[in-house]
N, C-alpha and C positions, 0 to 999 in steps of 0.2 A: 585534467578535469576541473571543471568549473562548479564552485560550491554555493548554494542558494539556501537559505533560511527563511522562508517569507511566507507567513499565511495572509490569504486575504479575507475581506470581511464577509465574502458571501462563499457557501459552497460550489456554485456555478463558477467563481472566478478560479479557486482552488483546482476543480477538475479541469477546468480549460488551460491552465497556466502549464500543466504537464504536457499537455499535447502540444502547447506552443514551444516548449524546450525540444521536443521531438521534431518538430516541423523544422525548427531553427537548424538541428544538427542535420536533418536529411537534405533539406533544400539549399541551407546557407553556410553549410560548412562550418557550423559554430562549435562543434567538437562536444565531447562529453560533458555530463551533468551529474551531480548529486543534490537533489532538494529534500529538504525536510519540511514539513507543515502540519497545522493541526487546526481543525475547525473548532469555532468558538460556538458553531450552531449545530444543532441534532438534525440529520439528515440520512437518507438511505439511498444507496447507491447501487444500481444494477451493473453487472457486467455486460460486455459488447453483445451478447446475444440471450440476456436475461429474459425472464418473464415474470413481469409483476403479477399476473392472475396466479402464478404458481409460487411465486417468493415472498410476496408482502402481504402482511395482513392489512389490507387497505381500509377496514374500517377504522382501525386505531390511528392509522397514518393522518386519514382525513379528519378525524375527530380532534387529535393533537395538531394539526396544520404543518405535518412533517412534509417536506418536499421529497418527492421520489424521482431521483435522477439516472444518468447514465453515463458510464465512462467507456472508453476506447478499448480498454484493454479487455482480456477475458476473464475467468474466474467467477465466482458467487456473487450473490448479494450479500451485502454488510450494511450494517448502521455504523455511522462516523459521528463524531463528535468530540468535545473536550475530554480528554483522558485517553484519547487514540491519537498516537504518533503516527505520521504517514512518512515513509522514505521512497524516493524516487529517484531511479537511476537511468540514466540514457547513457547506453554503452553501445560502443563500437565493435561489430562483429568481425571486423579484418583484424583489430587490435586483439580480441580475444576470440580464438576460432571456436572455443567450447561451447559460445553461446549460438552457434549454428544448429546445435541440437536443443530442442526445447527442453527434454526433460533434465538434460545434462546441466542446461543453463540454470535451472532451479537449483539443482544441488550445489552447483558453485557457487552461485551468489549466496546462496543460504549458508554456505560453509563461513563466509566473510561475516555475514552477519551475526551467525552464531558466536564467532570469536569475538566482535564487537560487545556481543551481550554477555560473555564471559568477562572481559573487562569490567562491564558494569555490575557484576557480581551475580548473574544470572545463568544457569544449567538450561540447555535449550537442545531440542533435537529435532532433525530434519524429517518431517513425516510426508512421504510422496502422496499428491504429485506436487504440493507448493504449500504445505503448512509448517510452521513451527510449533511445537510444544513443549510443555515443561512438567517436571514433576512423576511421581511413580504411576499416576494414573493418566499419564499423557494427556493433559488438558491443553487446548488451543489458546493461543494468545497473540498469533499472527498468520495472517492470510496473505496470500502473494498472487499477483496477476501480469501477464505481459501484453504487451501489442509489439508486434514485429514487422520493423520498416525493411526496406531494401538494404541498408547499409548499417541502421542502428536499432536497438530495442529499447522500448521504453517499458522499466520494469516497476510495477506498484507494490510497495509492501505496508502493512499496518502492525502496530504493535499496542496492544491493549496494556496501560498501567495505571490508569487511574478513571477508568469508563464505568458508566452505570450500566452494569450487566443486565440488569432486569429490562431495558430497553430492547435488547435484541430478541428477546421471547415476546415482548410486545408488538415488535413491527415486522418481526422475520417469521414466516412458517418453517417447518422442518424441510430442509433441502431435499429434492429428489435423488440427487447423486451424493453420496457421502463417503468418504473414505474409510476403508477399514477399521483403521484404528478408534475410530467414533464409537463402534460398537452400539450404532443407533441410540446413542446418548441424546437426549434434549438438550436444547441450548444451555439451560442452566447447571447441567451436570458436566458439559463438554468444554466451556469457554471461561477462562480466567485472566485476571490482570497479574502483571508480574510486577515485583518491586525494584524498580530501577530509576535512578537518576536519569532523566533523558538527555540532558547536556553530555554526561560521561558517555553515553552510546553514542549521541552524535558526533563527538570527539574521535571516538575510537574507530566509528566506520569511515569517517573522513580521512582518517589515516591510513585506514585499510585500502583504499581507492585513490590515495594520494590525491585528494581534492585541494584545490588550492585556497588561498586564503578567502574567507567569506566575502562575499559581493551583494551588494543591493541589485534589484532586478535592473538591468539596462533599458536605456529608452527604445531600444528596439523590440526589447521583450514585451514592455508594457503597450508598445504601438501594436504587437501583433496580438496580443490580449485583447485589445479592445474591438477587433476584427473577428475573434473567434466566435 
């Protein structure tokens, strides 16, 4: 598995680069990837079939000039920016047969993420379908989503560790579809940051997936990015 730790200047590039990695795996036999990235700019990103009119406080996003984008994976609408670490996995369904079942794949990947978080000093729990929570009140700090190709899956995950949580209530409405464990809590009572050193977590997750030594983006990857 190839390891990338690269954050591009714009949210658009960061989102597109994940799709580049999946495309290279599916169409050009590039193999598996683990990528970490963090946006220096605040933005809102919809899931593949998300509806901005249902999820986004457009008055505030327009007022603050916050871009509203869309990613290729499913899942809900989220706010991204400094203090929100992203991990991206491109994984082979042939190598890992458990990935062929959507729900089992979330549980299997989350178990590895949870172990890496334990190494970083945080106790976390998997909450179906695709959340990670912590503490006795089960506050969410991580959401996950997937895009499923023929031979590979693209798995997106986020970890809030030093994010301005007030931005979530400012830019997002209460979602229509909420997990049972949320218990209808508003964003301010449901979401939290966790106290981790991001590098410790990165190292632990890379070791779990046996990701090779860190590499800069290849010329081929950057060339594909320009055409996305």
